[in-house]
C-alpha positions as CSV (number, residue, x, y, z in Angstrom):
1,X,3.8,-27.9,0.2
2,X,7.0,-26.5,1.5
3,X,8.6,-26.5,-1.9
4,X,5.5,-24.9,-3.4
5,X,5.5,-22.2,-0.9
6,X,9.2,-21.7,-1.6
7,X,8.5,-21.4,-5.3
8,X,5.7,-18.8,-4.7
9,X,8.1,-16.8,-2.5
10,X,10.7,-16.8,-5.3
11,X,8.0,-15.8,-7.8
12,X,6.7,-13.0,-5.7
13,X,10.1,-11.6,-4.8
14,X,11.1,-11.7,-8.4
15,X,8.4,-9.3,-9.5
16,X,9.6,-5.6,-9.9
17,X,6.2,-4.3,-8.8
18,X,6.5,-6.4,-5.6
19,X,9.7,-4.6,-4.7
20,X,7.9,-1.3,-5.2
21,X,5.4,-2.5,-2.5
22,X,8.3,-3.6,-0.2
23,X,10.0,-0.3,-0.5
24,X,6.9,1.8,0.0
25,X,5.9,-0.3,3.0
26,X,9.3,-0.1,4.6
27,X,10.0,3.5,4.0
28,X,6.8,5.5,4.0
29,X,5.8,5.1,7.6
30,X,9.1,5.9,9.3
31,X,9.5,8.9,6.9
32,X,6.0,10.1,7.8
33,X,6.8,9.7,11.5
34,X,9.9,12.0,11.2
35,X,8.0,14.6,9.0
36,X,5.0,14.7,11.4
37,X,7.0,14.9,14.6
38,X,6.9,18.7,15.1
39,X,3.1,19.0,14.4
40,X,2.6,15.9,16.6
41,X,4.4,17.4,19.5
42,X,2.3,20.5,19.3
43,X,-0.9,18.5,19.1
44,X,0.0,16.5,22.2
45,X,0.9,19.7,24.1
46,X,-2.5,21.2,23.1
47,X,-4.4,18.1,24.1
48,X,-5.6,17.4,20.5
49,X,-4.4,13.9,20.5
50,X,-6.9,11.6,22.2
51,X,-4.4,9.0,23.2
52,X,-0.6,9.9,22.8
53,X,0.2,6.1,22.8
54,X,-1.3,6.1,19.3
55,X,1.5,8.2,17.9
56,X,3.6,6.1,15.7
57,X,0.9,3.5,15.3
58,X,-1.1,6.1,13.3
59,X,1.8,6.6,10.9
60,X,1.7,3.0,10.0
61,X,-1.4,3.7,7.9
62,X,0.6,5.0,5.0
63,X,2.9,2.0,5.1
64,X,-0.1,-0.3,4.6
65,X,0.0,0.8,0.9
66,X,3.0,-1.6,0.6
67,X,1.0,-4.5,2.0
68,X,-1.8,-3.8,-0.5
69,X,0.5,-3.6,-3.5
70,X,2.1,-6.9,-2.5
71,X,-1.3,-8.5,-2.1
72,X,-2.5,-7.2,-5.5
73,X,0.6,-8.1,-7.5
74,X,0.9,-11.6,-6.0
75,X,-2.3,-12.4,-7.9
76,X,-2.5,-9.9,-10.8
77,X,0.9,-11.1,-12.2
78,X,-0.8,-14.5,-12.9
79,X,-3.3,-12.8,-15.2
80,X,-0.8,-10.6,-17.1
81,X,-0.3,-11.7,-20.7
82,X,3.0,-13.3,-21.2
83,X,4.0,-11.6,-24.5
84,X,2.9,-10.4,-28.0
85,X,4.1,-13.6,-29.5
86,X,1.5,-15.7,-27.6
87,X,-1.8,-13.6,-27.6
88,X,-4.1,-14.5,-24.7
89,X,-1.5,-16.6,-22.9
90,X,-1.0,-15.8,-19.2
91,X,1.4,-16.9,-16.4
92,X,-1.5,-18.7,-14.8
93,X,-1.5,-21.4,-17.5
94,X,2.0,-22.3,-16.8
95,X,1.5,-22.1,-13.0
96,X,-1.5,-24.5,-13.2
97,X,0.6,-26.9,-15.3
98,X,3.2,-27.0,-12.6
99,X,0.7,-27.1,-9.7
100,X,-2.7,-28.4,-11.0
101,X,-4.3,-28.6,-7.5
102,X,-5.9,-25.2,-7.3
103,X,-6.6,-25.2,-3.6
104,X,-3.0,-26.2,-2.7
105,X,-1.7,-23.5,-5.1
106,X,-3.8,-20.8,-3.5
107,X,-2.8,-21.9,0.0
108,X,0.9,-21.7,-1.0
109,X,0.4,-18.2,-2.5
110,X,-1.4,-17.0,0.6
111,X,1.3,-18.4,2.9
112,X,4.1,-16.8,0.8
113,X,2.3,-13.5,0.8
114,X,1.6,-13.6,4.5
115,X,5.3,-14.4,5.3
116,X,6.6,-11.4,3.2
117,X,3.9,-9.0,4.4
118,X,4.2,-10.0,8.1
119,X,8.1,-9.5,7.9
120,X,7.6,-6.2,6.2
121,X,5.1,-5.0,8.8
122,X,7.2,-6.1,11.7
123,X,10.3,-4.3,10.5
124,X,8.3,-1.2,9.6
125,X,6.4,-1.1,12.9
126,X,9.5,-1.5,15.0
127,X,11.4,1.1,13.0
128,X,8.4,3.6,13.1
129,X,7.8,3.2,16.8
130,X,11.5,3.4,17.7
131,X,11.8,6.6,15.8
132,X,8.6,8.0,17.4
133,X,9.8,7.1,20.9
134,X,13.2,8.7,20.1
135,X,11.7,11.9,18.8
136,X,9.0,12.4,21.4
137,X,10.6,11.0,24.5
138,X,8.4,11.0,27.6
139,X,5.4,12.4,25.7
140,X,4.8,8.9,24.3
141,X,4.6,5.8,26.5
142,X,6.7,2.8,25.3
143,X,4.7,0.6,22.8
144,X,3.2,-2.5,24.2
145,X,4.5,-5.7,22.4
146,X,0.8,-6.9,22.1
147,X,-0.1,-3.7,20.2
148,X,2.9,-4.2,17.9
149,X,1.9,-7.7,17.1
150,X,-1.7,-6.6,16.5
151,X,-0.5,-4.0,14.1
152,X,1.6,-6.6,12.2
153,X,-1.5,-8.9,12.2
154,X,-3.6,-6.0,10.7
155,X,-0.9,-5.5,8.1
156,X,-0.9,-9.1,7.1
157,X,-4.7,-9.4,7.0
158,X,-4.9,-6.3,4.8
159,X,-2.5,-7.8,2.4
160,X,-4.6,-11.0,2.2
161,X,-7.7,-8.8,1.8
162,X,-6.2,-7.2,-1.3
163,X,-5.1,-10.5,-2.5
164,X,-8.6,-12.1,-2.3
165,X,-10.3,-9.0,-3.9
166,X,-7.8,-9.2,-6.8
167,X,-8.4,-13.0,-7.2
168,X,-12.1,-12.2,-7.5
169,X,-11.7,-9.2,-9.8
170,X,-8.8,-10.7,-11.9
171,X,-7.7,-7.1,-12.6
172,X,-4.9,-5.6,-10.4
173,X,-5.0,-2.1,-11.7
174,X,-8.7,-1.5,-10.9
175,X,-8.3,-3.3,-7.4
176,X,-5.2,-1.3,-6.5
177,X,-6.8,2.0,-7.6
178,X,-9.8,1.5,-5.5
179,X,-7.8,0.4,-2.4
180,X,-5.3,3.4,-2.8
181,X,-8.2,5.9,-3.2
182,X,-10.1,4.3,-0.2
183,X,-6.9,4.4,2.0
184,X,-5.4,7.8,1.1
185,X,-7.9,10.1,-0.6
186,X,-11.3,9.4,1.0
187,X,-12.2,6.4,3.0
188,X,-15.7,5.2,2.1
189,X,-15.8,3.0,5.1
190,X,-15.1,5.9,7.4
191,X,-17.7,8.1,5.7
192,X,-20.2,5.3,6.2
193,X,-19.5,5.3,10.0
194,X,-21.1,8.8,10.0
195,X,-24.3,7.3,8.5
196,X,-24.4,4.0,10.5
197,X,-22.4,2.7,13.4
198,X,-22.5,-0.7,11.8
199,X,-19.9,0.6,9.3
200,X,-17.4,0.5,12.0
201,X,-17.3,-3.3,11.5
202,X,-16.1,-3.0,7.9
203,X,-12.7,-4.7,7.5
204,X,-10.4,-1.7,7.2
205,X,-12.0,0.2,10.1
206,X,-12.5,-2.7,12.5
207,X,-9.0,-4.0,12.0
208,X,-7.4,-0.7,13.1
209,X,-9.2,-1.1,16.5
210,X,-6.7,-3.9,17.2
211,X,-3.9,-1.4,17.9
212,X,-5.3,2.1,17.8
213,X,-7.0,3.5,20.9
214,X,-8.3,6.9,20.0
215,X,-10.2,6.3,16.8
216,X,-12.9,8.8,15.8
217,X,-15.7,6.4,15.2
218,X,-19.1,6.0,17.0
219,X,-18.4,2.5,18.2
220,X,-15.7,1.4,20.6
221,X,-14.6,-2.2,19.6
222,X,-12.3,-4.2,21.9
223,X,-9.0,-5.3,20.3
224,X,-9.7,-9.0,20.4
225,X,-13.1,-8.6,19.0
226,X,-11.7,-6.4,16.3
227,X,-9.2,-9.1,15.3
228,X,-11.8,-11.8,15.2
229,X,-14.1,-9.7,13.0
230,X,-11.4,-8.8,10.6
231,X,-10.1,-12.3,10.4
232,X,-13.7,-13.4,9.6
233,X,-14.0,-10.9,6.8
234,X,-10.7,-12.0,5.3
235,X,-11.5,-15.7,5.6
236,X,-14.9,-15.2,4.0
237,X,-13.4,-13.3,1.0
238,X,-10.7,-15.9,0.6
239,X,-13.3,-18.7,0.6
240,X,-15.4,-16.9,-2.0
241,X,-12.4,-16.1,-4.1
242,X,-11.2,-19.8,-3.9
243,X,-14.6,-21.1,-4.9
244,X,-14.7,-18.7,-7.8
245,X,-11.2,-19.6,-8.9
246,X,-12.1,-23.2,-9.0
247,X,-15.1,-22.5,-11.3
248,X,-13.3,-20.3,-13.8
249,X,-11.2,-21.4,-16.7
250,X,-7.5,-20.7,-16.5
């Protein structure tokens, strides 16, 4: 299993699109923290920020695009045609020849993705929060280690969420487009919270409760409960995706 995880790590880090996700995830959040600093200071002074301890953590949202890109390309690369000289052939065919046990293969892929995304999330969170503390000083309390770890867990779970949805859809472009629009343009989950409070338990909304304290949603969810609910969402999607993957042809 270790050798299979190592192989999947090499495969993932050998994808050019994966490096795009890595760079976006590592750079976007710290850059946004710097750009937002003047406006954030004014907002804190005017009492517009519900909880100043959320500063820095809120900026991590843009970096989550990197985790989603990694989650998508880790699967979509397997369904990409290998070349014009072999119509219909995909990387997945060769992968299954090398690792025919599908559950073991998916487990290795999920572990490899989790390691990369968790490392990315930890580096990004530490860098973003350190910059925030340096720029805002006493306006922002020092980040609690538990909240940092919760943010990294959310980062990892979101990558796995994107991974499982892509495995179900078998189309990276559509999955990535939907995830990016939902995260940056208009959040359907957030809009639904205005219709029913139960929408606060959708995975992208409930997971943020693990580390954000001043969210504008009708339900206040304890961090531990939020983590359990989001983990359940991801586990359920992975289970369905795995079952579907077993029943489909390569």
